[in-house]
C-alpha positions in Angstrom: 23.6 18.9 -15.6 22.1 17.6 -12.3 18.6 18.9 -11.2 17.5 20.0 -7.8 13.8 20.1 -7.4 12.2 22.3 -4.9 8.5 22.2 -4.0 6.9 25.2 -2.3 3.3 25.0 -0.9 1.4 22.8 1.4 2.7 19.5 2.8 0.8 16.8 4.8 3.2 14.3 6.3 2.1 11.2 8.4 3.8 10.6 11.7 2.1 7.8 13.4 -1.4 6.3 13.9 -2.5 9.3 15.9 -0.8 12.2 14.4 0.1 13.8 11.0 1.9 17.2 10.3 0.2 19.8 8.4 2.6 22.4 6.7 0.6 25.0 4.9 3.7 26.8 3.6 6.8 24.8 3.4 9.9 24.1 1.2 10.9 20.6 0.3 14.0 19.9 -1.7 14.7 16.6 -3.6 18.5 16.1 -4.8 19.4 14.7 -8.1 19.2 11.1 -6.9 15.6 11.5 -5.9 16.2 11.7 -2.4 14.7 14.3 0.0 17.5 16.6 0.9 15.9 19.1 3.4 12.5 20.5 4.5 11.8 24.0 5.8 8.6 23.8 7.6 7.2 27.4 7.7 8.2 29.8 5.0 6.8 33.3 4.3 6.1 34.0 0.5 8.5 36.9 0.8 11.3 34.6 2.1 11.2 31.8 -0.4 14.1 32.7 -2.6 16.1 33.8 0.4 15.6 30.4 2.0 16.3 28.5 -1.3 19.7 30.5 -1.8 20.6 29.8 1.9 20.2 25.9 1.4 21.4 25.6 -2.1 25.0 25.9 -1.2 24.8 22.7 0.8 23.5 20.8 -2.3 26.1 22.3 -4.6 28.7 21.0 -2.1 27.4 17.5 -2.7 26.5 17.7 -6.4 28.7 20.3 -7.8 28.2 24.0 -9.1 26.7 22.9 -12.2 23.2 22.1 -11.0 19.9 23.3 -12.3 17.1 24.4 -9.7 13.6 23.6 -10.7 11.1 25.2 -8.4 7.4 24.0 -8.3 4.9 26.5 -6.6 1.8 24.8 -5.6 -1.5 26.7 -6.0 -4.3 27.2 -3.4 -6.1 23.9 -3.0 -3.1 21.9 -3.8 -0.9 19.8 -1.5 1.9 17.0 -1.3 1.3 13.7 0.0 3.5 10.7 0.4 2.9 8.1 -2.3 0.3 5.6 -1.4 1.2 1.9 -0.6 -0.9 -0.9 -2.0 0.1 -3.9 0.2 -2.1 -6.6 -1.7 -3.3 -6.8 -5.3 -3.5 -9.3 -8.3 -2.2 -7.7 -11.5 -3.7 -10.2 -13.7 -7.2 -9.8 -12.3 -7.4 -6.3 -13.3 -9.5 -7.1 -16.6 -12.0 -8.7 -14.3 -12.9 -5.6 -12.2 -16.5 -5.4 -11.6 -17.3 -9.0 -12.7 -18.7 -12.0 -10.7 -20.5 -9.9 -8.1 -22.8 -12.8 -7.4 -20.2 -15.0 -5.9 -18.3 -15.6 -2.8 -14.6 -16.4 -2.6 -14.3 -19.9 -3.7 -16.9 -19.9 -6.3 -15.4 -16.4 -7.6 -12.0 -17.9 -7.9 -13.4 -21.0 -10.1 -15.7 -19.0 -12.3 -14.1 -15.7 -12.7 -10.5 -15.5 -11.6 -8.7 -18.8 -12.6 -10.2 -18.5 -16.1 -8.8 -15.2 -16.6 -5.6 -15.6 -14.9 -5.0 -19.0 -17.1 -4.9 -16.6 -20.2 -1.4 -15.4 -19.1 0.3 -18.8 -20.2 0.7 -16.6 -23.3 3.5 -14.1 -22.6 2.3 -12.0 -25.6 -1.1 -11.6 -23.9 0.8 -10.3 -20.7 2.7 -7.9 -22.6 -0.5 -6.6 -24.2 -2.2 -6.4 -20.8 0.3 -5.5 -18.1 1.2 -1.9 -19.1 -2.3 -0.6 -18.8 -2.7 -2.5 -15.5 0.4 -0.8 -14.0 -0.6 2.6 -15.5 -3.9 2.4 -13.7 -2.5 1.7 -10.3 0.0 4.6 -10.9 -2.9 6.9 -11.9 -4.6 6.3 -8.5 -1.4 7.4 -6.7 0.0 3.9 -5.8 3.8 4.4 -6.0 4.5 1.1 -4.2 2.5 -2.0 -5.0 2.6 -5.6 -3.7 1.6 -7.4 -7.0 0.5 -11.2 -7.4 1.3 -12.4 -10.8 0.1 -15.8 -12.0 1.7 -19.1 -11.9 3.3 -18.5 -15.2 7.0 -17.7 -15.0 7.5 -15.8 -18.2 4.3 -13.7 -17.8 5.4 -12.7 -14.4 8.8 -11.7 -15.8 6.9 -9.4 -18.1 5.1 -7.8 -15.2 8.4 -7.1 -13.6 9.7 -5.5 -16.8 6.6 -3.6 -17.2 6.7 -2.0 -13.8 10.4 -1.3 -13.9 9.7 0.4 -17.4 7.1 2.6 -16.0 9.0 3.6 -12.9 6.8 2.3 -10.1 8.2 0.6 -6.8 6.9 -3.0 -6.2 7.2 -6.4 -4.7 6.5 -8.9 -7.6 5.6 -12.7 -7.0 4.7 -15.7 -9.0 1.9 -17.5 -7.5 2.6 -21.0 -6.2 -0.4 -23.4 -6.9 0.1 -27.3 -7.1 -3.3 -28.4 -5.9 -6.9 -27.8 -5.5 -7.0 -25.6 -8.8 -8.4 -26.5 -12.2 -6.3 -28.9 -14.5 -5.8 -26.1 -16.9 -4.2 -23.7 -14.2 -2.1 -25.9 -12.0 1.7 -26.3 -11.6 2.7 -30.0 -12.3 4.4 -30.5 -8.9 5.9 -28.8 -5.9 9.5 -29.1 -7.5 8.4 -27.4 -10.6 6.7 -24.7 -8.6 9.9 -24.1 -6.4 12.1 -24.1 -9.5 10.0 -21.5 -11.4 10.1 -19.3 -8.2 14.0 -19.4 -7.8 14.1 -18.5 -11.5 11.9 -15.4 -10.9 13.8 -14.3 -8.0 17.1 -14.5 -10.0 15.5 -12.8 -12.9 14.1 -9.8 -10.8 17.5 -9.4 -9.1 19.4 -9.4 -12.4 17.2 -6.3 -13.3 19.6 -4.5 -10.6 17.0 -2.0 -9.5 16.3 -0.8 -6.1 12.7 -0.3 -7.3 11.6 -3.8 -7.7 12.1 -6.9 -5.5 10.9 -10.6 -5.6 8.3 -11.8 -3.0 7.4 -15.4 -2.3 3.8 -16.0 -3.0 2.0 -19.0 -2.0 -1.5 -18.1 -3.1 -3.1 -19.5 -0.1 -2.8 -22.7 1.9 -5.4 -24.6 -0.1 -3.6 -24.2 -3.3 -0.3 -25.6 -1.9 0.9 -29.0 -0.8 2.8 -29.4 2.4 5.9 -30.1 0.2 5.4 -26.8 -1.6 4.9 -24.8 1.6 8.0 -26.5 3.1 9.9 -25.8 0.2 9.0 -22.0 0.4 9.6 -21.9 4.0 13.1 -23.2 3.5 13.9 -20.5 0.9 12.4 -17.7 3.2 14.6 -19.0 6.1 17.8 -19.3 4.0 17.2 -15.8 2.4 16.3 -13.1 4.9 16.0 -10.6 2.1 13.0 -12.4 0.7 9.5 -11.0 1.5 6.5 -13.3 1.8 2.9 -12.7 0.7 -0.3 -14.8 1.1 -3.8 -14.9 2.2 -5.3 -15.9 5.5 -8.7 -16.2 7.0 -10.6 -14.3 4.4 -13.8 -16.4 4.0 -15.3 -19.0 6.4 -15.6 -21.7 3.6 -11.8 -21.2 2.9 -11.0 -21.6 6.5 -13.0 -24.9 7.0 -11.3 -26.3 3.7 -7.9 -25.2 5.1 -8.5 -27.0 8.5 -9.6 -30.2 6.6 -6.4 -30.1 4.5 -4.1 -29.5 7.5 -5.7 -31.1 10.4 -2.4 -31.7 12.1 -2.0 -27.8 12.6 -3.8 -25.9 15.4 -5.1 -23.2 13.1 -4.8 -21.5 9.7 -2.0 -19.4 10.9 -0.3 -22.3 12.2 0.0 -23.7 8.7 2.1 -21.0 7.8 4.0 -20.8 10.9 4.7 -24.6 11.0 6.4 -24.2 7.6 8.5 -20.9 8.6 6.4 -18.7 6.5 5.5 -16.3 9.4 8.0 -13.6 10.1 8.5 -9.9 10.0 8.7 -10.2 6.2 5.3 -11.8 5.8 2.2 -9.8 4.5 -1.1 -11.5 5.4 -4.0 -10.5 3.3 -7.5 -10.0 4.9 -7.3 -11.7 8.2 -11.1 -11.3 8.6 -11.7 -14.2 10.9 -8.4 -14.8 12.9 -9.0 -16.1 16.5 -7.2 -14.9 19.5 -4.5 -17.6 19.2 -3.8 -16.7 15.6 -3.6 -13.0 16.4 -1.2 -13.7 19.2 1.0 -15.9 16.7 0.9 -13.2 14.1 2.2 -10.6 16.5 4.8 -12.9 18.0 6.3 -13.7 14.8 6.3 -10.0 13.7 4.1 -10.7 10.5 1.6 -8.1 9.3 -1.8 -7.7 8.1 -3.0 -6.1 4.7 -6.5 -4.9 5.4 -8.6 -5.1 2.2 -12.2 -3.8 3.1 -13.3 -3.3 -0.5 -12.8 -7.0 -1.4 -14.1 -8.1 2.0 -17.5 -6.3 1.5 -17.6 -7.2 -2.1 -17.1 -10.8 -1.8 -19.1 -11.0 1.4 -16.1 -12.4 3.3 -16.8 -10.3 6.5 -15.3 -7.3 8.3 -11.8 -7.4 9.8 -11.6 -6.0 13.3 -8.5 -3.7 12.5 -9.0 -1.6 15.6 -8.6 -4.7 17.7 -5.5 -5.7 15.7 -4.0 -2.1 16.2 -4.7 -2.4 20.0 -2.8 -5.7 20.2 0.0 -4.0 18.4 0.6 -1.8 21.4 0.1 -4.9 24.1 3.1 -5.4 26.1 3.1 -8.4 28.7 -0.7 -8.8 28.4 -1.4 -5.2 29.4 -2.1 -2.0 27.4 0.4 0.8 27.5 -1.3 3.8 29.0 1.1 6.6 28.0 3.1 5.1 24.8 4.5 7.9 22.9 3.8 8.1 19.1 7.2 6.9 18.0 6.9 3.6 20.1 3.4 3.2 18.8 4.5 3.5 15.2 7.2 1.1 15.6 5.1 -1.7 17.0 2.6 -1.8 14.2 2.3 -3.9 11.1 -1.0 -3.0 9.3 -1.5 -1.5 5.9 -4.2 -1.3 3.1 -4.8 -3.3 0.0 -7.1 -2.8 -3.0 -7.2 -6.7 -3.7 -8.2 -6.2 -7.4 -10.4 -7.9 -8.5 -12.0 -9.1 -5.4 -11.9 -5.4 -4.7 -13.3 -3.5 -7.8 -11.1 -0.7 -7.7 -7.2 -0.2 -8.0 -7.5 2.8 -5.7 -6.2 2.9 -2.3 -8.2 6.1 -1.7 -11.4 3.8 -2.1 -9.7 1.5 0.4 -9.4 4.4 2.8 -13.0 5.1 2.4 -14.1 1.5 3.0 -11.6 0.9 5.8 -13.4 3.9 7.5 -16.9 2.4 6.7 -15.6 -0.9 8.0 -14.6 0.5 11.3 -17.9 2.3 11.9 -19.8 -1.0 11.1 -17.6 -3.0 13.5 -18.0 -0.4 16.2 -21.9 -0.8 15.9 -21.6 -4.5 16.0 -19.6 -4.7 19.3 -21.0 -1.5 21.1 -21.4 -2.2 24.7 -18.9 -5.1 24.9 -17.1 -4.6 28.4 -13.8 -5.9 27.0 -13.7 -3.1 24.5 -14.5 -0.1 26.8 -13.3 3.2 26.1 -10.7 2.9 28.9 -9.1 -0.3 27.7 -9.2 0.6 23.9 -7.4 2.8 21.7 -8.9 1.8 18.3 -11.2 -1.3 18.9 -14.8 -0.5 18.7 -14.1 2.8 17.5 -14.2 4.7 14.1 -10.8 5.0 12.7 -9.7 8.6 12.6 -8.3 10.6 9.7 -4.7 10.2 11.1 -5.0 6.4 11.3 -6.4 6.0 7.8 -3.7 8.1 6.2 -1.0 6.2 8.2 -2.3 2.8 7.1 -2.3 4.0 3.5 1.4 5.4 3.6 3.7 4.8 6.6 1.9 1.7 7.8 2.1 0.2 4.4 5.7 0.9 4.1 6.4 -0.6 7.3 4.4 -3.7 6.4 6.7 -4.0 3.2 9.8 -3.3 5.6 10.4 -0.1 3.7 9.7 2.5 6.3 13.3 3.7 6.3 12.9 4.5 2.7 9.3 5.5 1.8 6.0 6.3 3.5 6.7 10.0 5.0 8.8 13.0 4.2 12.2 13.0 6.1 15.5 14.0 4.9 17.3 10.9 3.6 14.1 9.2 2.3 13.1 8.8 -1.3 10.6 11.3 -2.7 7.7 8.9 -3.4 4.9 11.5 -3.4 1.7 13.0 -4.8 0.8 16.4 -5.8 -3.0 16.5 -5.1 -5.6 19.0 -6.1 -9.0 19.7 -4.7 -9.6 22.6 -7.0 -12.8 22.7 -9.1 -10.9 22.4 -12.5 -10.1 18.7 -11.6 -13.7 18.1 -12.6 -14.5 15.9 -9.8 -18.0 16.3 -8.9 -17.7 14.6 -5.4 -15.5 17.3 -4.1 -17.5 20.5 -3.3 -15.8 24.1 -3.3 -17.5 27.3 -3.1 -17.4 29.6 -6.0 -14.2 31.6 -6.0 -12.8 29.7 -3.1 -9.4 29.4 -4.7 -9.2 32.5 -6.7 -7.1 34.7 -4.6 -4.7 35.2 -1.7 -5.8 34.4 1.8 -5.0 36.3 4.8 -5.1 33.5 7.5 -3.3 32.9 10.7 -1.2 29.7 10.8 -3.8 27.9 12.9 -6.6 28.9 10.4 -4.4 27.7 7.5 -3.7 24.2 9.1 -7.5 23.8 9.8 -8.3 24.5 6.2 -5.6 22.0 5.1 -7.1 19.5 7.4 -10.5 19.9 5.8 -9.1 19.8 2.1 -7.3 16.3 3.2 -10.6 14.9 4.5 -12.4 15.9 1.2 -9.8 14.2 -0.9 -9.8 11.1 1.2 -13.5 10.7 1.1 -14.2 12.2 -2.2 -11.0 12.0 -4.3 -10.0 9.9 -7.3 -7.3 9.9 -10.1 -8.8 13.1 -11.4 -7.3 14.8 -8.1 -3.8 13.4 -8.5 -1.9 15.9 -10.7 1.5 14.2 -10.5 3.0 11.1 -9.1 6.6 10.9 -8.2 8.8 7.7 -7.3 12.4 8.3 -6.5 12.0 12.0 -7.5 10.8 11.1 -11.0 7.3 12.0 -12.2 5.8 8.7 -13.6 2.1 9.6 -13.7 -0.8 11.9 -12.9 -3.2 14.0 -14.8 -0.7 16.6 -15.7 1.6 13.9 -17.2 -1.1 12.2 -18.9 -2.2 15.5 -20.5 1.4 16.2 -21.8 1.5 12.7 -23.3 -1.7 13.3 -25.1 -0.1 16.4 -26.8 
């Protein structure tokens, strides 16, 4: 028997960098394939069953009369959000979270990161560690994740198997590293690295799942010879379904080292571009110190940025000027569009958020949202008064990122960066139901979210406008005080794969 899931309650749906839709009382139906079938925007309590009965015939026509309808009624203080998208993190670094606070990037890699990652040469170690790693990301509401593995082929296969078994959506890549790494953690040659990469791509594709995809993963320019970068660029050019992920301009010492290694290139970004590794499928992590030429090149090639503020603060790398990047995204022929509509604004942007564990000390994209907000405030203080970033010429640069922008970056922006915006990131009929049920009710036990005694104890007599304002306030509370305790259920392709309610049922 097929199951149709219908959710009744509050829904928050990102639309663009400047807008999200608030639906205090809606119906959302998920068909047996895990796809959103329909959404009813405003439904009175007395009309819920009537609306369900009216729409049910459409689904029965597609999936047969023998279908089971399961209705989930959300309580006051609960709402549905699209699943969060983590566009940059390192699965083998999770055991190191909170370690190495005294280091900046290059010393942190040498003293903390490479020693841990090298342990994954043992596939049995990977089998022991990776299930808990993936569960942690799921617990924090990450439904889609861009994972870096290690340079080890077999352990990265284990990572892919684990993600698939636990039901998360992901891009998975084996790091490419054939120089400037410790002897105990370096691939023998560019040829060996490319061969292992091709084997991983074939293996992930043999899993025959739409949830998990391979991604080319040159760790960063420093760790790759020109032969290796060229080989990866050839692979990317010959297979336009392959995503690419790497680091760029994270730390000033890293930038200087890169320029010494590739002095024939105009810039760090040019290293990747000259090797055919910048395109619309490229995810560039950090981009803290990109200059104007590099920002123009990133925009021209269609590549995008994964903003990792937690890591950038923690490793003292700097603060990325994300507002300026967003403004450049709406530049046309050197001038800013004055009246661009939200649809056009959305389609021109390629920026998402990344946790960057363990440079970032938390696997939570909600934490990344909080730090992205603080980063934008600090950047605004630094550049206050610069004529080039006056209020008239700027939409985002030099300003605090608003709630709508932060929500967009964590959901639909991340989906766009992963070239999945037609599948995930928001609630639209035909998209996958990748979603969270969020609660800010006191029984979640999160002391960072305040509620008045009795606030959620009874029916509310509110106008639609009052209900929307209240839901806005609850969203803000979650984004700035929420954690895994507030995430009741996590869905990918309509299947519940995590959340406090699922963890509780497993304990029983």
